[in-house]
N, C-alpha and C positions, 0 to 999 in steps of 0.2 A: 502493498500502498503506499502509496505519499504523501509522506510530511504535509500537512496543511495549516497553516494557523494555527495549530496546536502548541499551547505552551501547558511544559508540567510545572503544576504550585508545587514548590516544597519548601515551608520552612525549616532552613538551617537549624535554626534552636532545639528541631526536637531531639538532635543528634548531641545534644551538652544540657543535658536534665543538674539541676542542682541537688545538692545534699536532704533538700529537703521535695522534692519531684523525685517520679516516676516516669519512665514508659512503658504501654503497654500497649497488647493489641485488645482490641475488643470486638465482644461479637457483638454483632446490634439483632436489630428482628430483620425476618427478611423485609430485602427493598427499602433499605432504612439507611443504608451508608452514607447515601446524600444528607437527609435529612439529621444527621450526626456530625456531620461533616460543616454543614449551616448553622448547627443550634454551636458546634464547639467555637467557631466564628463568631457568632452575635456575645457569645459567652468570652471571648479573652482565651480560650483554651487551644492550645499548642495541638493541633489535628492533622494528619500527611493521611488522603485515600488513594492509594491507588488504582491509576485508570490502564486501559486499553482500548484502543481501534476493535471497532466488531461493524459487519457491513447490515444495515437493518434494511430489511425489506421488505415495505408494504407489496399487499395486491391487494387491484382495487378494481371492481369493475364498471364499465362506462359506454351506454350506448348497445348494452350487449356482449361488451369485448372485455375480453379479461387485460390487465394492465398490472406492469409492476413497477415501484420507482423504487429504486437505494439508495442509500446515503451513510457517510460512515459516523456513526454515534459513538461516545466515550463511554463504557460500562467498569464498574468496579473490579479489576484485577481478580481480586480475593470474596466472591460472595459473602455480605454478612462479616466484616474486617474491615475495621479502622485500625491508625494505629495513633497514640494521644501520647501527652507528654502533659502530666496530673499532679497537682498538690493532693491532699488529702481531703482537702477540704471541696477543687474542684470534683475532685471522684465523686462525692456526692451530689454535686451539681448535674454530672452527667448524669447520672441515674436518678434526677429528676427529669429527663426529656424521654424517661417512657420510653425509648427505643434500643435501648442496651437489657443487652441479656447476661453480659458476664466482661467478668477483665480477666485478660488469663496472663499466669504469672509465669515471667520468663526470663531466664538471663541474662541481666544489663546488656554487656557483652556480648554475647550470642545475638541478642535481637538487632542491636546496632549494628552490628554485621550484615546480619539479613535484611534488615530495613536499606542498606546501603545498595546491596544484591538488586532487592525489589526496585529499590530507583533504576539501577543499571537494565534490569527487565524493562520496565514503562520506557524509557530510553529508547532501547532496540525496537521498544514495540513501535517506534515511531519511523525508524530507521537503522535495518540493523545492518551490523559490520561481523564479520566472525572469520581459522587454519585448517586446512582435512589432515585428521588423521587416521589414516588407513587399519592402524592398528584397533582399534573398536570395531568388535562386530556388536551383532543384533543379539541384548541381553547383557553387553554386560555395562558396570558400572564407570564413570569416566569424571573427572574435576576440570575445568576449562580456565583455564592461564592465561590466557590476554585476554586484552579488550572490559567490554561493561561487565559480562557475567563473572570476570576472575572471584574465582573460589569457589565456583557455583559447584555441588556433585549433584550428578543424574546416573537415569541410565537411558540409550539406544534402546528403542523398544522397536522402532522397525524403519529399515532405509525404505526410500520410494525413489527415489532415484540418486545416483552420483551424488546432486547438491540441496538433497534433502532431507533431511530425517524427523521421525517423528522421538521425540526424547519426554522422558519425565524429570524435573528439574526438582528441589527440595529447598521450600523458604519455610520458615518460620514453622517447619512439623507438617507443613503441608506438599504436597506433593498436588504442582504443575505440568499439562502436560499441553508441549506445545512443539512447533514447528520450526528449524534451523535448519541452516545453509554450513556444513561442518566445513565448508574450505575459506570458512572467514573468519575463523578461531583456531586456536592450538589447543587441545585440547590432549591430559594424560591419564590412560587406562589405571582404572585401579582395580585392587583384588578383592574381594567378598560379595556374597550377594545378598538381595536385595533384603 
């Protein structure tokens, strides 16, 4: 997909919590991610909602003939998840939004690394750049060593063509399935099964 006047919103303060603040993944009610983001903005809470571009196809009938209209829209990368930096008081304030299911407790260092990787994923989703490694076969585990996905591990699920792989990448204790061009990344095989 082409990059179209889409800017990635990210507040760098999220990666620099004070001693009284926590950075947490928040599990929201279904389809409430944008509502939580707006609520955080209105209440001065540092929030990050990773987004991805998807094609939205509308099918309709006009004068008895079927038509399709498609456009690119932004959707949450992780349905029902946002990241927040909150104090104890702000955490109580977020509960008052009635859009939160739970806060997830994740080690801070790991979470900050995951957020950096998610940001890389978000940027790559708008404009991909990746180095081909023939040592990786279907079912193999690998780590990406260069580019915006540096440090991300995953599994090769399927090779569609020479330059299109379906992979599963690990983020915040979740698996994301996506397609990448292996010719654009340097990847190192890892030993061990899923």
